[in-house]
C-alpha positions as CSV (number, residue, x, y, z in Angstrom):
1,M,31.0,15.6,-17.6
2,T,29.2,15.4,-14.3
3,K,25.6,14.2,-14.3
4,P,23.2,13.7,-11.4
5,R,23.0,10.2,-10.3
6,E,19.6,10.4,-8.6
7,V,16.7,9.8,-11.0
8,I,14.9,13.0,-11.7
9,E,11.5,11.7,-10.2
10,G,13.1,11.7,-6.7
11,P,11.8,9.5,-3.9
12,Q,9.1,7.0,-4.5
13,Y,6.3,6.0,-2.1
14,Q,5.3,2.3,-2.1
15,G,2.9,0.5,0.2
16,E,4.2,-2.6,1.9
17,D,1.7,-4.9,0.0
18,E,2.3,-3.3,-3.3
19,E,4.5,-4.9,-6.1
20,I,5.8,-2.4,-8.5
21,V,7.9,-2.6,-11.6
22,Y,9.9,0.6,-12.1
23,T,11.6,1.8,-15.3
24,I,14.6,4.1,-15.5
25,D,15.1,6.4,-18.6
26,I,18.8,6.6,-19.1
27,S,18.8,8.8,-22.3
28,E,20.7,11.6,-20.3
29,W,23.6,9.0,-19.7
30,G,23.6,7.3,-23.1
31,S,21.9,4.4,-24.8
32,S,21.8,0.7,-25.2
33,P,22.5,-0.2,-21.6
34,S,24.1,-3.6,-20.9
35,G,25.3,-5.4,-17.8
36,V,22.6,-4.2,-15.7
37,T,22.7,-5.0,-11.9
38,V,20.1,-3.9,-9.5
39,K,20.7,-3.9,-5.7
40,V,18.4,-2.7,-3.0
41,Y,19.7,-1.6,0.5
42,D,17.6,-0.8,3.6
43,E,18.2,2.3,5.7
44,D,20.8,0.5,7.8
45,G,22.8,-0.3,4.6
46,A,22.0,-4.1,4.5
47,D,21.7,-5.6,1.0
48,V,18.0,-6.8,1.0
49,T,17.9,-7.4,-2.8
50,T,16.9,-11.0,-2.6
51,T,14.2,-10.3,-0.1
52,V,12.4,-7.5,-1.9
53,T,12.8,-8.2,-5.6
54,S,11.6,-10.9,-8.0
55,G,12.3,-11.5,-11.6
56,S,15.1,-9.8,-13.5
57,S,15.8,-6.6,-15.3
58,S,15.5,-5.8,-19.0
59,T,16.5,-3.0,-21.3
60,T,15.4,-1.2,-24.5
61,T,17.4,1.5,-26.2
62,T,17.2,4.0,-23.5
63,T,15.1,2.3,-20.8
64,I,16.0,-0.1,-18.0
65,T,12.9,-2.0,-16.6
66,L,13.8,-3.2,-13.0
67,P,12.6,-6.5,-11.3
68,T,9.5,-6.3,-9.3
69,I,10.0,-4.6,-6.0
70,K,7.8,-6.1,-3.3
71,S,7.5,-7.2,0.4
72,L,8.8,-3.8,1.8
73,T,8.5,-3.0,5.4
74,A,6.4,0.0,6.2
75,G,8.4,2.8,7.8
76,T,11.6,1.8,6.2
77,Q,13.5,3.6,3.6
78,Y,15.2,1.8,0.8
79,R,18.0,2.7,-1.8
80,V,17.7,1.2,-5.1
81,E,20.9,1.3,-7.1
82,I,21.1,0.5,-10.8
83,K,24.5,-0.1,-12.4
84,F,24.9,-0.5,-16.1
85,T,27.3,0.1,-19.0
86,A,26.3,2.7,-21.7
87,G,28.6,4.2,-24.2
88,G,31.6,2.3,-22.9
89,Q,31.2,3.8,-19.4
90,V,30.0,2.0,-16.3
91,L,27.4,4.2,-14.6
92,E,25.1,4.0,-11.7
93,A,21.8,5.6,-11.0
94,Y,19.9,5.4,-7.8
95,F,16.5,6.3,-6.2
96,V,14.9,6.1,-2.8
97,I,11.7,4.1,-2.0
98,I,9.8,5.1,1.3
99,A,7.7,2.2,2.4
100,E,4.2,3.0,3.8
101,D,1.3,1.1,5.2
């Protein structure tokens, strides 16, 4: 069964001074997510996770709450990848953040 991996909300816009906690609804993929890892890459493909996140992720039955995303650079596009296990499958969703002034 093929499911789209990009979150349905599409690209997100975030100001460089904003600190936002995003949530992902995984009900289309399953429930009870575990083993969650979150990675953030800049438009050059560099892993900037430790620079632009703080805190850790958490889960409920069908929701993954991401760490706070902050300290973005205006004019840069970021790809946020969320890897998790649900229903015995390892899955990965993603979304794009476009950083603004």
